[in-house]
C-alpha positions in Angstrom: -16.1 -16.0 -39.9 -16.0 -12.5 -38.5 -18.8 -13.4 -36.1 -16.8 -16.5 -34.9 -13.6 -14.5 -34.6 -15.3 -11.8 -32.6 -16.9 -14.5 -30.3 -13.5 -16.1 -29.8 -11.9 -12.7 -29.1 -14.5 -11.9 -26.4 -14.2 -15.4 -24.9 -10.4 -15.1 -24.8 -10.6 -11.7 -23.2 -13.1 -12.9 -20.6 -10.9 -15.9 -19.9 -7.8 -13.8 -19.4 -9.6 -11.4 -17.0 -11.9 -13.7 -15.1 -10.9 -17.2 -15.9 -7.2 -17.7 -15.2 -8.2 -20.7 -13.1 -9.7 -22.5 -16.0 -7.9 -25.3 -18.0 -6.6 -27.2 -15.0 -3.9 -24.6 -14.2 -4.7 -24.8 -10.5 -4.5 -21.1 -9.5 -5.2 -20.3 -5.8 -8.3 -18.2 -5.5 -10.7 -17.5 -8.3 -12.8 -15.1 -6.2 -9.6 -13.0 -5.5 -8.7 -13.0 -9.2 -12.2 -11.9 -10.2 -12.1 -9.0 -7.6 -8.7 -7.8 -8.9 -9.9 -8.0 -12.5 -13.1 -6.2 -11.7 -11.1 -3.3 -10.2 -8.8 -3.2 -13.3 -5.8 -4.2 -11.2 -2.9 -5.7 -13.2 -1.8 -9.0 -11.8 -0.1 -12.3 -12.5 -1.0 -15.9 -11.4 0.8 -19.1 -12.0 -1.5 -19.9 -15.0 0.3 -17.1 -16.9 3.1 -18.2 -19.2 5.5 -15.6 -17.8 4.7 -16.4 -14.1 8.3 -17.4 -13.4 9.5 -13.9 -14.2 7.5 -12.5 -11.3 7.6 -15.0 -8.4 11.3 -15.7 -8.1 12.8 -14.9 -4.7 16.1 -13.2 -3.9 16.9 -16.0 -1.5 16.4 -19.1 -3.6 16.6 -21.3 -0.5 13.2 -19.9 0.5 10.9 -20.1 -2.5 7.2 -19.5 -2.0 4.3 -19.3 -4.4 2.0 -16.4 -4.1 -1.8 -16.6 -4.8 -1.2 -13.6 -7.1 1.5 -11.1 -7.9 -0.1 -7.6 -8.2 1.6 -5.1 -10.5 0.0 -1.8 -9.6 0.6 1.3 -11.7 -0.8 3.7 -9.1 -1.9 3.9 -5.4 -5.5 3.2 -6.4 -4.4 -0.2 -7.7 -2.6 -0.9 -4.4 -5.7 0.0 -2.5 -8.0 -2.2 -4.6 -5.6 -5.1 -4.3 -5.4 -4.9 -0.5 -9.2 -4.7 -0.2 -9.7 -7.7 -2.6 -7.2 -9.7 -0.5 -8.9 -8.8 2.7 -12.4 -9.7 1.4 -11.1 -13.1 0.3 -9.2 -14.0 3.4 -5.7 -13.7 1.8 -2.8 -12.0 3.5 -0.7 -9.3 1.8 3.0 -8.4 1.6 4.6 -5.7 -0.5 7.8 -6.1 -2.6 10.1 -3.2 -3.2 13.4 -4.7 -4.2 12.5 -8.2 -2.9 15.7 -8.6 -0.8 14.0 -10.0 2.3 16.4 -12.6 3.7 13.3 -14.7 4.6 11.5 -14.1 1.3 8.8 -12.2 3.2 8.2 -9.9 0.3 6.7 -13.1 -1.3 4.7 -13.7 2.0 7.1 -16.1 3.7 4.5 -18.8 3.1 2.6 -20.0 0.1 -0.7 -18.4 -1.0 -0.3 -14.7 -0.1 -0.8 -11.7 -2.3 2.5 -10.1 -3.3 2.1 -6.4 -4.3 5.1 -5.7 -6.5 5.9 -2.0 -6.5 8.3 -2.1 -9.5 6.2 0.5 -11.3 6.7 3.0 -8.5 10.1 3.7 -9.7 10.5 7.5 -9.9 12.8 9.7 -7.8 12.3 13.4 -7.9 14.3 16.0 -6.0 12.1 18.9 -4.9 12.6 22.0 -7.1 12.0 24.3 -4.2 15.5 23.9 -2.7 14.3 22.0 0.4 16.7 19.1 -0.3 13.8 16.6 0.0 13.5 13.9 -2.6 10.2 12.0 -3.3 11.1 8.4 -3.9 8.7 5.8 -5.2 8.1 2.7 -3.1 9.7 0.4 -5.6 12.9 2.4 -6.3 16.1 0.5 -5.8 19.1 2.1 -4.1 21.4 2.3 -7.1 19.0 4.2 -9.3 17.9 6.4 -6.4 21.5 7.4 -5.7 22.1 8.3 -9.3 18.8 10.3 -9.6 19.3 12.5 -6.5 22.9 13.1 -7.5 22.0 14.0 -11.1 19.2 16.3 -10.0 21.1 18.3 -7.4 24.4 16.7 -6.5 22.7 15.3 -3.4 22.9 12.0 -1.4 20.9 9.8 0.9 22.5 7.4 3.4 21.9 3.8 2.4 23.5 0.4 2.0 26.0 -0.8 -0.6 23.8 -3.2 -2.7 22.2 -1.2 -5.5 19.4 -3.8 -6.2 17.9 -3.4 -2.7 14.6 -1.7 -2.7 14.0 1.5 -0.6 10.7 0.1 0.8 12.2 -2.5 3.1 15.5 -0.8 3.5 14.2 2.5 4.8 11.4 1.0 7.0 13.7 -1.5 8.8 16.9 0.6 9.4 19.0 1.0 6.3 22.7 0.9 7.4 25.5 1.7 5.1 29.0 3.2 5.3 27.7 6.7 5.3 25.4 6.0 8.3 28.1 7.1 10.8 28.1 10.5 9.1 24.4 10.9 8.1 22.4 8.4 10.1 20.4 5.4 8.8 18.1 5.5 5.7 15.2 5.4 8.1 16.4 8.7 9.6 16.0 10.4 6.2 12.3 9.6 6.0 10.2 12.8 6.7 6.9 11.6 5.2 5.3 8.6 3.6 2.3 8.0 1.4 0.7 4.8 2.8 -2.0 2.4 1.8 -3.8 0.9 4.8 -5.4 -2.5 5.3 -8.9 -1.0 4.6 -7.6 0.5 1.3 -7.4 4.0 2.6 -4.6 6.1 1.1 -3.1 8.4 3.7 -0.1 10.4 4.7 2.2 9.5 7.6 4.5 12.2 9.0 5.4 13.7 12.4 2.3 15.9 12.1 -0.1 13.6 10.2 -0.9 10.2 11.7 2.2 10.3 13.9 1.5 6.8 15.3 1.4 5.4 11.8 4.6 7.3 11.0 6.2 5.9 14.1 5.2 2.3 13.3 6.0 2.3 9.6 9.6 3.3 10.5 10.5 -0.1 11.9 7.6 -2.5 11.2 6.0 -1.4 7.9 5.5 -5.1 6.8 3.0 -5.4 9.6 1.2 -2.0 9.2 0.8 -0.7 5.7 2.3 -0.3 2.2 4.4 2.8 1.5 3.9 3.8 -2.1 6.3 6.8 -1.8 8.8 8.3 0.6 9.8 11.9 1.1 13.4 11.8 2.2 15.8 14.5 3.2 19.1 14.6 1.4 22.5 16.2 2.0 25.2 17.5 -0.3 27.2 14.6 -1.9 30.9 14.6 -0.9 33.3 15.6 -3.6 35.7 12.9 -2.9 35.4 9.5 -1.1 38.2 7.0 -0.3 37.3 3.3 -0.5 39.7 1.0 1.2 40.2 -2.7 1.8 43.1 -4.2 3.7 43.8 -8.0 3.9 45.4 -9.5 7.0 46.1 -13.2 6.7 48.3 -13.3 9.8 45.7 -11.8 12.1 43.9 -15.1 12.1 46.9 -17.3 13.0 45.8 -17.3 16.6 42.8 -16.3 18.7 44.9 -14.0 20.8 46.2 -12.2 17.7 42.7 -11.8 16.3 41.4 -10.4 19.6 44.3 -7.9 19.8 43.7 -6.7 16.2 40.0 -6.3 16.7 40.4 -4.5 20.1 42.9 -2.1 18.5 40.5 -1.1 15.8 37.6 -0.8 18.2 39.7 1.5 20.5 40.9 3.5 17.5 37.4 4.3 16.1 36.3 5.3 19.6 39.1 7.9 19.9 37.6 11.3 19.3 41.0 12.9 19.0 41.9 10.6 16.0 38.6 10.1 14.1 35.3 11.7 13.3 32.1 10.7 11.6 33.6 10.6 8.1 35.4 7.3 8.7 33.5 4.0 8.7 34.4 0.3 8.2 33.5 -3.3 8.7 35.8 -6.0 10.1 35.2 -9.1 8.1 36.3 -12.7 8.4 36.1 -14.6 5.2 36.0 -18.4 5.5 36.5 -20.0 2.1 36.5 -23.7 1.3 38.0 -25.7 -1.6 35.1 -27.5 -3.2 37.2 -30.7 -3.8 39.6 -31.0 -0.9 37.4 -29.0 1.5 40.5 -27.3 2.8 39.5 -24.1 4.6 41.2 -20.7 4.2 40.5 -17.8 6.5 41.1 -14.1 5.8 40.6 -11.0 7.9 39.6 -7.9 6.0 39.1 -4.2 7.0 37.1 -2.4 4.4 35.2 0.8 4.4 35.1 4.4 3.3 36.4 7.9 4.3 34.4 10.9 3.2 37.4 13.1 2.4 40.5 13.5 0.4 43.2 11.0 -0.4 46.0 13.2 0.9 44.3 13.5 4.3 43.5 9.8 4.4 47.0 8.6 3.6 48.8 11.2 5.8 46.8 10.8 9.0 43.9 8.2 8.9 45.6 5.2 7.4 48.9 5.1 9.4 47.1 5.6 12.7 44.4 3.0 11.9 47.0 0.4 10.9 49.6 1.2 13.6 48.5 -1.5 16.0 48.0 -4.2 13.4 50.4 -6.7 11.7 51.6 -5.9 8.2 48.8 -6.0 5.7 49.0 -8.8 3.1 46.9 -6.8 0.7 46.0 -3.1 0.2 43.4 -1.5 -2.1 43.0 2.3 -1.5 41.2 4.3 -4.2 39.8 7.8 -4.6 36.4 8.3 -6.2 33.7 10.8 -6.7 30.6 9.9 -4.7 28.9 7.8 -7.3 32.2 6.1 -8.2 32.6 5.1 -4.6 29.1 3.5 -4.5 29.8 1.7 -7.7 33.1 0.4 -6.3 31.2 -1.0 -3.3 28.5 -2.7 -5.3 28.8 -6.5 -6.2 28.9 -5.9 -10.0 30.7 -2.5 -10.0 27.6 -0.6 -11.3 24.6 1.2 -9.8 22.1 -0.3 -12.3 20.1 -2.1 -9.5 19.1 -5.1 -11.6 17.7 -8.1 -9.7 20.1 -10.5 -8.0 19.6 -13.9 -6.5 21.5 -16.1 -3.9 21.1 -19.3 -1.9 22.0 -18.5 1.7 21.2 -18.3 5.4 22.1 -15.3 7.6 21.7 -14.1 11.1 22.8 -11.0 13.1 23.7 -9.7 16.5 23.6 -6.0 17.5 26.2 -5.2 20.1 25.6 -2.1 22.2 28.1 0.7 23.2 30.9 0.8 24.1 31.5 -2.4 22.0 32.5 -6.0 22.4 34.5 -7.1 25.4 37.6 -9.2 25.3 35.9 -12.4 26.7 33.2 -12.2 24.0 35.8 -11.5 21.3 37.7 -14.6 22.5 34.6 -16.8 22.3 33.9 -15.4 18.8 37.3 -16.0 17.3 37.7 -19.3 19.2 34.5 -20.6 17.5 35.8 -19.6 14.1 39.5 -20.4 14.4 39.7 -23.3 16.9 36.2 -24.8 16.8 34.6 -27.5 14.7 35.3 -27.1 10.9 32.5 -25.2 9.1 30.2 -27.3 6.8 30.1 -24.5 4.2 32.0 -21.3 3.3 30.7 -18.2 5.2 31.4 -14.6 6.0 31.2 -13.0 9.4 31.2 -9.2 9.2 31.3 -6.8 12.2 29.7 -3.7 10.7 30.4 -0.4 12.5 27.5 1.7 13.8 29.1 3.4 16.8 32.4 5.1 17.5 33.5 8.7 17.9 31.2 11.3 16.5 28.8 8.7 15.1 25.4 10.0 14.0 23.3 6.9 14.4 23.2 7.1 18.2 21.9 10.6 18.6 20.4 11.4 22.0 17.0 12.5 20.5 16.7 9.1 18.8 17.5 6.7 21.7 14.0 6.7 23.0 11.5 4.2 21.6 9.2 7.1 21.0 11.3 8.2 17.9 10.4 5.1 15.8 9.5 1.5 16.0 13.1 0.8 15.0 14.7 0.8 18.5 18.4 0.0 17.7 20.2 3.2 18.5 22.8 2.4 21.2 24.6 0.0 18.8 28.4 -0.2 18.3 28.7 -3.2 16.0 26.2 -5.4 14.1 27.5 -8.9 13.4 26.3 -10.1 10.0 26.9 -13.8 9.6 26.1 -15.3 6.2 26.6 -18.7 4.6 26.0 -19.1 0.9 26.0 -21.9 -1.6 25.5 -22.1 -5.4 21.8 -21.8 -6.3 21.6 -25.3 -7.7 22.9 -27.0 -4.5 20.7 -27.1 -1.3 22.2 -25.4 1.6 22.7 -28.1 4.3 20.9 -27.7 7.7 24.3 -28.0 9.3 25.1 -24.5 7.9 22.2 -23.0 9.7 23.2 -24.7 13.0 26.8 -23.6 12.6 25.9 -19.9 12.1 23.5 -20.0 15.0 26.3 -21.5 17.0 28.5 -18.5 16.0 25.7 -16.1 17.1 25.6 -17.9 20.5 29.4 -17.6 20.8 29.2 -13.9 20.5 26.5 -13.6 23.1 27.5 -16.0 25.8 29.9 -13.7 27.6 28.9 -10.3 26.1 28.7 -7.7 28.8 26.6 -5.1 27.0 23.1 -5.1 25.6 22.4 -7.0 22.4 19.6 -7.7 20.0 19.3 -8.4 16.2 18.9 -6.2 13.1 15.6 -6.7 11.3 16.9 -5.8 7.9 19.1 -8.9 8.2 16.1 -11.1 8.8 16.8 -14.5 10.4 14.1 -16.8 9.2 15.1 -19.5 11.8 13.6 -17.3 14.6 10.1 -18.0 15.9 7.6 -15.1 15.8 8.1 -14.6 19.6 11.9 -14.7 19.3 11.9 -12.2 16.4 9.7 -9.8 18.3 12.1 -10.0 21.3 15.3 -9.3 19.4 14.0 -6.9 16.7 11.7 -4.7 18.9 11.7 -5.6 22.6 8.8 -5.4 25.0 8.2 -1.6 25.1 8.1 -1.2 21.3 6.1 -4.4 20.8 3.4 -3.2 23.3 3.0 0.0 21.3 3.2 -1.8 17.9 0.3 -4.1 18.9 -1.8 -1.0 19.8 -1.0 0.6 16.5 -1.7 -2.6 14.6 -5.1 -2.9 16.2 -6.0 0.5 14.9 -4.6 0.3 11.4 -4.8 -3.4 10.6 -7.3 -5.1 13.0 -7.9 -7.9 10.5 -4.1 -8.7 10.2 -4.1 -8.3 6.5 -0.4 -7.5 6.4 1.2 -10.7 7.7 4.3 -12.8 7.5 5.8 -15.5 9.8 7.4 -12.8 12.1 4.9 -10.0 11.7 3.2 -8.2 14.6 
């Protein structure tokens, strides 16, 4: 009996390591699996009983099935997995938090290798007083914020969703309410540890592989996998004001909406009234009754002020609201830094647990000095007087520019700074339609939001593009390259790609 048990044990182990394709389970690539197993790389395939725990996408509208989900514990595992994929003709994408709007962290198509960096989850502030934090490639924003604050009362500029991963966020921009004060998350990256397509582990910084450093900050999904980031930090503010104002009457007419928007755009551009500490988004919420399909539209101003409540209520608030109709709702609260971040998060915490949604989104970046009256008229006419929307949606104009803003620094305007070229931006329009996960989002919703994007653009008199962190999966590869990078950046990216990934191992439907 002992002999039989030992035989069965060996057979079972062999099957689990080399034979996940047996038993009619239909896994993608046995040679790939054998290569991963031979290199002692942890991975999952759809033969595994817990497969569903690893291949679920953030955007449930775009669900793809990887050939394998690799779960590395160290950079050596990442290197081996990339080499195994390349040898077996399988493309690779990395997953940090998995919040790609197009599910590109799963590959964007079936049959790719997803390298899930969830085990690269440590954040350590340098003990040498440099203010630099080393952040694992799979760290999510909420836990990162808590860690750098706990270790030194420090902060890094980033977005408001705590479950977003630093990997995609910091390599494709990384806007948040503190960006006007501190720059984008991308601007905080001083060095990366990168695994290349040939499995090499290397360093990317201004002085070590500068072309790689340039390309990873804007197009990492096409170039390599960042297993860790060294990021500068700054002292966390002692007090932050979070504010939200609701204006139902603003949307009673196109003319009134244009007036309100123009007032706020002029206000934030006035250097005698504001500085970098103030930031906000101007949001139109379009809700729909599920039974009657009656539509309700609300205009919101929400944001943060990196300062005290007394200063905010005495000088910032009255001047900001002076040119607007009376607010129908007001929520102004004072917090410490982490409390402010928690207030902004969808669930009121910084835990950073996974989240899921069923949606489509697109974006438009609008250059300085902002959006002109004709384009604003077209924008609000589409929403307020045009065809009724097929689904509820949100259109948010998120502030990048304005007086004393730190995103548009002169030294960072040139494409030579990073492959992320969007520096002369005043607003980014973020348009998003969402449905319950169990109900398919209709094609009409995508057409409607693309019509809204066109409405913004048709009479816009400044430069425009799109924000790659708000990935629009409806764009072709060529369209994505044009709006996310432009000709000059794309020319250099292709040269860098040819050096670091000549076999196009790192690929998705919009990659270089």
